[in-house]
C-alpha positions as CSV (number, residue, x, y, z in Angstrom):
1,M,70.6,37.5,7.3
2,N,69.2,40.8,6.6
3,K,65.7,42.1,7.0
4,H,64.9,41.6,3.3
5,S,65.7,37.9,3.3
6,K,63.7,37.4,6.6
7,K,60.8,39.0,4.9
8,I,61.1,36.8,1.9
9,I,61.3,33.7,4.0
10,T,58.2,34.8,6.0
11,I,56.3,35.5,2.9
12,A,57.3,32.2,1.4
13,G,56.2,30.4,4.6
14,L,52.8,32.2,4.5
15,I,52.3,31.3,0.9
16,G,53.2,27.7,1.7
17,V,50.7,27.6,4.5
18,M,48.1,29.2,2.3
19,L,48.7,26.5,-0.4
20,V,48.6,23.6,2.1
21,S,45.5,24.9,4.0
22,P,43.0,24.2,1.2
23,A,44.5,20.7,0.8
24,I,44.1,20.0,4.5
25,A,40.6,21.4,4.4
26,Q,39.8,19.3,1.3
27,D,41.2,16.2,3.1
28,Q,39.0,17.0,6.1
29,Q,36.0,17.4,3.9
30,L,36.7,14.0,2.3
31,D,37.0,12.4,5.7
32,L,33.8,14.0,6.8
33,E,32.0,12.7,3.7
34,Q,33.4,9.2,4.3
35,L,32.3,9.3,7.9
36,K,28.8,10.4,6.8
37,Q,28.6,7.5,4.3
38,Q,29.9,5.1,6.9
39,L,27.3,6.3,9.4
40,E,24.5,6.0,6.8
41,A,25.6,2.4,5.9
42,Q,25.7,1.4,9.5
43,S,22.3,2.9,10.2
44,N,20.9,1.0,7.2
45,E,22.5,-2.2,8.5
46,L,21.1,-1.6,11.9
47,A,17.6,-1.0,10.5
48,A,17.9,-4.3,8.6
49,E,18.9,-6.2,11.7
50,R,16.1,-4.6,13.6
51,R,13.6,-5.7,11.0
52,A,15.1,-9.2,11.1
53,L,14.8,-9.3,14.9
54,E,11.2,-8.2,14.7
55,E,10.5,-10.9,12.2
56,Q,12.1,-13.5,14.5
57,E,10.1,-12.3,17.4
58,A,6.9,-12.5,15.4
59,K,7.8,-16.1,14.4
60,L,8.6,-16.9,18.0
61,A,5.3,-15.5,19.2
62,A,3.4,-17.5,16.5
63,T,5.3,-20.7,17.5
64,K,4.4,-20.1,21.2
65,R,0.7,-19.6,20.3
66,A,0.8,-22.8,18.2
67,L,2.4,-24.7,21.0
68,A,-0.1,-23.5,23.5
69,E,-2.9,-24.5,21.1
70,Q,-1.4,-28.0,20.6
71,Q,-1.0,-28.4,24.4
72,R,-4.6,-27.4,24.9
73,R,-5.8,-29.9,22.3
74,L,-3.6,-32.6,23.8
75,N,-5.0,-32.0,27.2
76,A,-8.6,-32.0,25.9
77,L,-7.9,-35.4,24.1
78,Q,-6.3,-36.8,27.3
79,T,-9.3,-35.7,29.3
80,Q,-11.6,-37.4,26.8
81,I,-9.6,-40.7,26.9
82,T,-9.0,-41.0,30.6
83,G,-11.9,-39.0,32.0
84,K,-9.5,-37.1,34.2
85,P,-7.7,-33.8,33.4
86,A,-4.0,-34.1,32.5
87,P,-1.7,-33.7,35.5
88,G,-0.2,-30.4,34.2
89,Q,-3.5,-29.1,32.8
90,S,-4.7,-27.2,35.8
91,A,-1.2,-25.9,36.5
92,A,-0.9,-24.7,32.9
93,H,-4.1,-22.7,33.1
94,S,-3.0,-21.0,36.4
95,Q,0.4,-20.2,34.9
96,E,-1.1,-18.4,31.9
97,K,-2.7,-15.9,34.3
98,T,0.6,-15.1,36.2
99,S,3.4,-12.9,34.9
100,P,6.8,-14.3,33.9
101,E,8.4,-12.7,36.9
102,Q,5.9,-14.5,39.2
103,R,6.5,-17.8,37.5
104,A,10.2,-17.4,37.9
105,A,9.9,-16.6,41.6
106,T,7.7,-19.6,42.5
107,P,9.5,-23.0,42.8
108,Q,8.2,-25.7,40.5
109,P,8.8,-29.4,40.6
110,V,11.3,-30.7,38.1
111,G,11.1,-34.2,36.6
112,Q,9.3,-37.2,38.1
113,A,10.1,-39.6,40.9
114,P,11.1,-43.1,39.8
115,D,8.4,-45.8,40.0
116,A,8.4,-48.0,43.0
117,S,8.7,-51.1,40.8
118,A,11.8,-49.7,39.2
119,Q,13.7,-49.6,42.6
120,A,16.6,-51.9,43.1
121,P,15.7,-55.4,44.6
122,E,16.3,-55.7,48.3
123,I,19.4,-57.9,49.1
124,P,19.1,-59.8,52.4
125,A,21.7,-59.0,55.1
126,L,24.3,-61.6,56.1
127,V,22.6,-62.0,59.5
128,A,19.3,-63.1,57.8
129,S,21.1,-65.8,55.7
130,R,22.9,-67.3,58.8
131,G,26.3,-65.7,58.2
132,V,29.0,-66.4,55.7
133,L,29.6,-70.1,56.7
134,T,28.3,-73.0,54.7
135,P,24.9,-74.2,56.1
136,R,24.8,-77.6,57.7
137,N,24.3,-80.6,55.4
138,S,25.3,-78.8,52.2
139,L,28.3,-79.3,50.0
140,I,29.9,-76.6,47.8
141,L,32.2,-77.6,44.9
142,E,34.5,-75.1,43.4
143,P,36.3,-76.7,40.5
144,S,39.9,-75.6,39.9
145,L,42.9,-76.7,37.9
146,Q,46.5,-76.2,38.7
147,Y,49.4,-76.9,36.4
148,S,53.0,-76.9,37.3
149,H,55.9,-77.7,34.9
150,S,59.5,-78.1,35.9
151,S,62.4,-79.2,33.9
152,S,65.8,-80.2,34.8
153,S,68.3,-81.0,32.1
154,R,71.5,-82.4,33.7
155,V,74.1,-84.2,32.0
């Protein structure tokens, strides 16, 4: 190869690079625009989800307020009926003044103990009922039936 053909090849390569460069730049510009659109769509979606979360939190707060009001009215009615405050009423008022962290840290009773009348009946021990032998002057009948069949066929 001579110098002239090397020069032509070099010039052709440079022209090729110059022609391809705007196409690459244009592709990068399109990619950048697509990324901007995608980012904007995601930020809009995030804002919508944030609004939905705020609405849910507002509904939850309203439900909690309504529940507290119903509990207060229920306790007031129970106090009117029985003349005594409800078992959880004084505890509920003291809990309202404490923070959630303090409530989580203090142990609280869970559930109720079973009634004394609901306990299992006491079964007497064998010693108290004179052992496992039949008491004197008593008869115990245990009916049973046994059946046996045999066959012999001899000729």
